[in-house]
C-alpha positions as CSV (number, residue, x, y, z in Angstrom):
1,M,113.5,-31.3,68.4
2,P,110.9,-29.4,66.1
3,K,111.0,-30.3,62.6
4,P,112.9,-27.5,60.4
5,E,110.8,-25.0,59.1
6,F,112.3,-24.6,55.4
7,D,111.7,-27.1,52.5
8,L,114.4,-29.5,51.1
9,P,114.2,-29.4,47.2
10,A,112.4,-32.2,46.1
11,P,114.7,-34.9,44.6
12,R,112.4,-35.0,41.1
13,R,112.9,-31.1,40.9
14,V,116.6,-31.7,41.2
15,R,116.5,-34.4,38.7
16,D,114.6,-32.0,36.1
17,D,117.0,-29.4,36.7
18,L,119.9,-31.6,36.3
19,L,119.1,-32.8,33.0
20,K,117.8,-29.5,32.0
21,L,121.1,-27.9,32.8
22,L,123.1,-30.7,31.0
23,G,121.1,-31.0,27.7
24,P,121.9,-33.5,25.2
25,E,125.6,-32.6,25.0
26,P,127.1,-32.1,28.0
27,D,130.3,-29.9,28.1
28,A,132.8,-29.2,31.1
29,A,131.1,-26.0,31.8
30,K,127.8,-27.8,32.2
31,L,129.1,-30.7,34.1
32,A,130.7,-27.9,36.7
33,G,127.3,-26.5,36.9
34,A,125.8,-30.1,37.5
35,L,128.2,-30.5,40.2
36,R,127.6,-27.1,42.0
37,L,123.8,-28.0,41.9
38,L,124.2,-31.5,43.1
39,A,126.6,-29.9,46.1
40,K,124.1,-27.4,47.0
41,Y,121.2,-30.1,47.3
42,R,123.6,-32.5,49.8
43,S,124.2,-29.1,51.7
44,H,120.4,-28.5,52.3
45,L,120.3,-32.2,53.3
46,I,123.1,-31.5,55.8
47,Q,121.5,-28.5,56.8
48,W,118.3,-30.2,57.7
49,E,119.7,-33.0,59.4
50,L,121.5,-30.3,61.8
51,A,118.5,-28.2,62.4
52,R,116.6,-31.6,63.1
53,S,119.4,-33.0,65.5
54,Y,120.6,-29.7,67.2
55,G,117.9,-27.0,66.9
56,A,118.6,-23.7,65.4
57,E,121.5,-22.0,67.6
58,V,125.2,-20.8,66.6
59,R,127.5,-23.4,67.9
60,A,131.2,-21.8,68.1
61,G,132.8,-18.7,67.0
62,P,132.1,-15.1,68.2
63,F,128.1,-15.2,68.0
64,R,128.0,-18.8,70.0
65,G,124.8,-19.3,71.6
66,M,122.8,-17.0,69.3
67,K,119.3,-18.3,69.0
68,F,119.3,-18.6,65.0
69,I,117.1,-19.9,62.5
70,D,117.4,-23.1,60.2
71,H,117.5,-21.4,56.8
72,S,119.4,-18.2,55.9
73,A,117.9,-15.5,53.8
74,E,120.5,-16.5,51.1
75,G,123.4,-18.4,50.2
76,C,124.9,-21.1,52.7
77,H,123.7,-21.9,56.0
78,V,125.6,-24.7,57.7
79,P,128.7,-22.7,58.2
80,K,126.6,-20.2,60.1
81,M,124.9,-22.7,62.3
82,L,128.5,-24.1,63.0
83,G,130.2,-21.0,63.5
84,C,132.6,-21.2,61.3
85,Y,131.0,-18.9,58.7
86,E,133.6,-16.3,56.9
87,Q,136.5,-17.6,59.9
88,E,139.0,-15.4,58.3
89,L,137.1,-12.5,59.7
90,Q,136.7,-13.7,63.2
91,P,140.0,-12.1,64.8
92,W,138.6,-9.0,63.3
93,F,135.3,-9.1,64.8
94,E,136.7,-9.8,68.1
95,A,138.7,-6.8,67.8
96,A,135.8,-4.9,66.5
97,I,134.1,-6.4,69.8
98,A,136.9,-5.2,72.3
99,S,136.8,-1.7,70.5
100,G,133.4,-0.7,72.1
101,Y,131.8,1.2,69.3
102,D,128.6,3.4,69.5
103,D,127.5,2.0,66.5
104,I,127.5,-0.8,64.0
105,V,126.1,-0.1,60.5
106,N,125.4,-3.4,58.5
107,V,124.6,-2.7,55.0
108,G,123.7,-6.0,53.4
109,C,122.5,-7.3,56.5
110,A,120.6,-10.5,55.0
111,E,118.8,-12.5,57.6
112,G,120.9,-10.7,60.8
113,Y,123.9,-13.1,61.6
114,Y,126.3,-10.3,62.1
115,A,123.9,-7.5,62.8
116,V,122.1,-9.9,65.9
117,G,125.5,-11.3,66.9
118,M,127.0,-7.9,67.3
119,A,124.3,-6.7,69.2
120,L,124.6,-9.5,71.5
121,R,128.1,-9.2,71.9
122,M,128.3,-5.2,72.3
123,P,125.5,-4.6,74.8
124,Q,126.4,-0.7,74.6
125,A,126.0,-0.4,70.8
126,R,123.3,0.5,68.3
127,V,123.3,-1.6,65.2
128,H,121.8,-0.1,62.3
129,A,120.8,-3.1,59.4
130,Y,120.0,-2.6,56.0
131,D,119.0,-4.6,53.3
132,I,116.7,-4.2,50.3
133,D,115.3,-7.8,50.4
134,G,112.1,-7.7,52.5
135,N,112.3,-11.5,53.5
136,A,115.8,-10.6,54.8
137,R,114.5,-7.7,56.8
138,A,111.8,-10.0,58.2
139,L,114.2,-12.7,59.1
140,C,116.4,-10.2,60.8
141,E,113.8,-8.8,63.1
142,R,112.7,-12.1,63.9
143,I,116.1,-13.2,65.0
144,A,116.7,-9.8,67.0
145,R,113.6,-10.4,69.1
146,Q,114.2,-14.0,69.7
147,N,117.4,-13.1,71.0
148,H,116.0,-9.8,73.0
149,V,118.3,-7.2,71.4
150,A,115.3,-5.7,68.8
151,E,115.3,-2.5,70.9
152,R,118.8,-2.0,70.0
153,V,118.6,-3.3,66.1
154,R,117.0,-0.5,63.8
155,I,116.3,-2.6,60.6
156,A,115.7,-0.6,57.1
157,E,115.6,-1.1,53.4
158,A,118.1,1.3,51.5
159,F,121.4,2.6,52.7
160,T,122.6,5.7,50.1
161,P,126.1,7.2,50.0
162,A,124.5,10.3,52.2
163,G,124.0,7.8,54.9
164,F,127.5,7.9,56.0
165,R,127.1,11.5,57.3
166,E,124.9,10.3,60.0
167,F,127.8,8.3,61.7
168,A,130.8,10.5,60.7
169,Q,130.9,12.2,64.2
170,R,130.3,8.9,66.2
171,R,132.6,5.9,66.7
172,A,131.2,3.6,64.3
173,L,132.3,0.3,62.5
174,C,130.6,0.1,59.0
175,L,129.9,-3.8,58.0
176,I,129.5,-3.6,54.0
177,D,128.4,-6.7,52.0
178,I,126.3,-5.6,48.9
179,E,127.0,-8.2,46.4
180,G,129.4,-6.1,44.2
181,G,127.9,-2.7,45.0
182,E,130.6,-1.8,47.7
183,L,132.9,0.2,45.2
184,E,129.8,2.3,44.0
185,L,128.7,3.1,47.5
186,L,131.9,4.2,48.8
187,A,133.1,6.2,45.8
188,A,130.1,8.1,46.0
189,A,130.4,9.4,49.4
190,P,132.2,12.3,50.5
191,G,135.6,11.5,51.8
192,D,134.8,13.7,55.0
193,D,131.9,11.3,55.9
194,L,134.0,8.2,55.6
195,A,137.4,9.5,57.2
196,A,136.2,8.8,60.8
197,L,134.8,5.7,60.3
198,D,136.1,1.9,60.7
199,F,135.3,-0.4,57.8
200,I,134.8,-4.4,57.0
201,V,134.0,-4.7,53.3
202,E,133.4,-7.5,51.2
203,C,135.1,-7.3,47.8
204,H,133.5,-9.4,45.2
205,D,136.2,-9.7,42.9
206,V,134.4,-11.3,39.8
207,S,136.7,-11.8,36.6
208,A,134.9,-9.0,34.7
209,G,136.0,-6.4,37.5
210,R,138.1,-6.8,40.7
211,I,136.8,-3.9,43.2
212,S,139.6,-4.8,45.8
213,A,142.2,-2.6,44.2
214,P,139.9,0.3,43.7
215,L,138.4,0.0,47.0
216,L,141.8,0.0,49.1
217,A,142.7,3.3,46.7
218,R,139.4,4.7,47.9
219,L,140.2,4.4,51.5
220,A,143.8,4.5,51.9
221,P,144.7,8.0,52.0
222,T,142.5,8.3,55.2
223,H,142.6,4.7,56.5
224,H,145.1,2.0,57.5
225,V,143.9,-0.8,55.3
226,R,144.3,-4.7,55.0
227,L,143.3,-7.2,52.4
228,V,141.8,-10.4,54.0
229,K,141.9,-13.2,51.7
230,H,139.1,-16.1,52.1
231,A,140.1,-19.1,53.5
232,L,138.6,-22.7,54.3
233,P,137.5,-23.0,58.0
234,S,138.4,-25.6,60.4
235,P,135.3,-26.1,62.8
236,Q,134.8,-28.2,65.6
237,F,132.3,-30.5,64.0
238,P,129.5,-31.8,66.3
239,P,129.0,-35.8,66.4
240,L,126.5,-35.7,63.3
241,L,129.3,-34.4,61.1
242,E,132.3,-35.4,63.1
243,N,131.6,-39.1,61.9
244,A,130.5,-38.3,58.5
245,G,132.2,-38.8,55.1
246,H,134.9,-36.3,54.1
247,L,132.4,-35.2,51.3
248,D,129.8,-34.1,53.8
249,Q,132.3,-32.6,56.1
250,L,133.6,-30.2,53.0
251,L,130.1,-29.5,51.9
252,A,129.2,-28.5,55.7
253,V,132.1,-25.6,55.4
254,W,131.6,-24.9,51.9
255,E,130.2,-21.2,51.5
256,W,129.0,-21.4,48.0
257,R,131.3,-18.9,46.7
258,G,131.9,-18.7,42.9
259,H,134.5,-16.2,42.8
260,P,137.0,-14.8,45.1
261,T,135.7,-12.5,47.8
262,P,138.4,-11.3,50.0
263,W,137.6,-8.4,52.4
264,L,138.8,-5.1,53.3
265,V,139.4,-4.3,56.8
266,A,139.9,-0.3,57.3
267,A,140.7,1.6,60.4
268,S,140.7,5.4,60.4
269,R,144.0,7.1,60.9
270,S,142.0,10.2,62.7
271,A,139.8,8.4,64.8
272,P,140.9,7.5,68.7
273,A,143.0,4.4,69.1
274,S,141.5,1.2,69.3
275,A,141.7,-2.6,69.7
276,F,140.6,-2.8,65.9
277,S,142.7,0.2,64.7
278,R,145.7,-1.3,66.4
279,A,145.1,-4.9,64.8
280,V,144.6,-3.2,61.3
281,A,147.5,-0.7,61.6
282,A,149.8,-3.7,63.1
283,A,148.6,-6.0,59.8
284,S,148.9,-3.3,57.4
285,S,152.4,-1.9,58.3
């Protein structure tokens, strides 16, 4: 196997960061921050070993077999390699795949785990992937090319509230994860542009502002809506992790979340019935 491309944090730098974080008088908050720093470092080591041992390919889940990369644009990576990333959403993605959408609109696509994965599973669909980070867009394009779906994955930078209008008359699923900007984006869009679209929206419910309730209120008049809470995944570990200690197994599925991130799945009440809409309607009744 080729050596993984991404660089591990140098142990000396981790030590220096740790000492700087703790300071001369550590308190509970500083100790929690130190634990998170060390956990991320250990996660990187697991990531490097997985990529070195098995290569960069998604091992399970809806996108099993997708040719991937050995590092993400941001955040955790190992759960994506294992195929257990956001496992609580996998039944909803399977329902979406069975619904035969014309378009998948992925706002906040990062490196393209979902954008390219959906393009692979839905050969009839066109995927529109948006991210304001240039490195993320470059990685998304790379993954699309190595999976031979680049001709169906349109990659762009910014998505504005007016952008929903392009898809309002088509059968489209909008997957939105923009680090807390979801409510602002959907609140600014005309209701008529949203009414016939289906949605999977991440809700960054930080203590300063829980957006899941106002997002639900925004979509409930025109959609069946279900709140999906995050849950720890239970993957099938490869031998490298099957024989590892419990802490390494926990770190392998850890998604680096610092606060609750539930999801809203919303199916249009006015669009033609589909596997996705039936699943959401049944779950929200």
